[in-house]
N, C-alpha and C positions, 0 to 999 in steps of 0.2 A: 186712529187719529181723528176722532170725532166724525167718522164716516165721510171724511173729506177726500179720501184717496182709495183707489182700488189697487190691490197688489196682485200681480200676475206672476205665476211660477210655471215654468215649463221644464219638463224632463222627457227626453226622448232621444231620437237619433237624427242625424243629418247625413245625407248622402253626399260625399265629396270624392274627387278623384284620388285614388290611392297612388302609391309610389310607382305602380305599373301603368298608371293612367286609367285604370278601370274603376268604375264606381264602387265605393265602399262605405258602409254605414259606420259612423263614429258617434260616440255618446255626445249629447249636447244638452246643456242646462242653461236656463236664462231666468232673469228676475227683472220685473218691471214694476213701476209705480206710476199711476196717472191720476190727475184730478183737475179741478178748475181753479184758476187763480182769480179771485174776485177783484183784487187790486188792478191787475193787468187786463182783466176781461178776456182771458184766453185759457185754453187747455194747456196743461204742462205735463210732461212725461219724462221718465228716465228708463234706461235699459242697460243691463250688463249681462254678459254670458261667458260661458266657459271657453269660447273660441278666441277671445280677445282680452285685452287688459284695459280697455277704455270704458268710461261711463258715458253713455250717450244721453244727451238731453235734447228735448224737442219742444216746440210750441206750435199751437194750431187752433183751429176752430171747427165747429160742427156744421153740418149742412142743415137746412131748414127742418128736416125730420128729427134731428138730434141723434140719429142712429149711425151716422158716418162722421168720424172725426179725422180730419186730415192735418198732419203735423209736418213741419219741415225742421231739419237739423243737419248736422254734419257728422261724418264718421271717417275714421282713418282706414286705409286699406294697406296694411303692412306688406301683403304679397306683391302689391304694385308700387310700394314705396310712395303712396299718395297720402297727404295729410289734408283733412278738412273737405272730403268729398261730399257734395250736396246730395241729400237724400230726402225722399218723401216717405212718410210712414202713414198708414191708414188703419184705423181701428173701425171695424164694422160690428155693430151690436145687432146680432141676429135675433136673440130673445134674451130673457133674463138669465139663462144658463149657458149661453153660447156667444162667444166673441171670436172674431178673426182679426189677426194682426198681419199686415202686409208691409213689405219694405221694397221701395223702388229706387234704383240708382239713376239719378237724373243726368249724370254724365253719359251714361250709356243710351239714354232715351227716356222720354216722359212716362212711358208705360213699360219700362224694363224691370219686371218683378224679380227681385233677388231671392225673396223667400216669403213664405206664409206660415203662420202658426195658428192653429185652431184651438181655442180654449173651451173647456167645459167646466162649469162651476163645481167645485168640490163639495159634495154633500157631507154634512156632519154625521 
């Protein structure tokens, strides 16, 4: 799309409690897209994954280095029957080939990290 957006794909496993309460690895896939909205002067991003049926949207800004982008948005938590839970998302640009994506549940606390995904650029 004119080099305006970055598409992030993730395939792997997420460790969750199984039926017996013990940790178990389950397949997990996600797809995100992020870019900069010149009209609104902010970063925008979307995320969808195989664990839910919602399309997450978020907006944010970069720190002075341009290597840490902090977004805010909302997500539903079906297991807790909560709609619109406020969430902070952080993308850290480590280098040209590595990014880290973090999700924080602000209802549980400002630094309560729910998950982290580490990305590596796919080489053609």
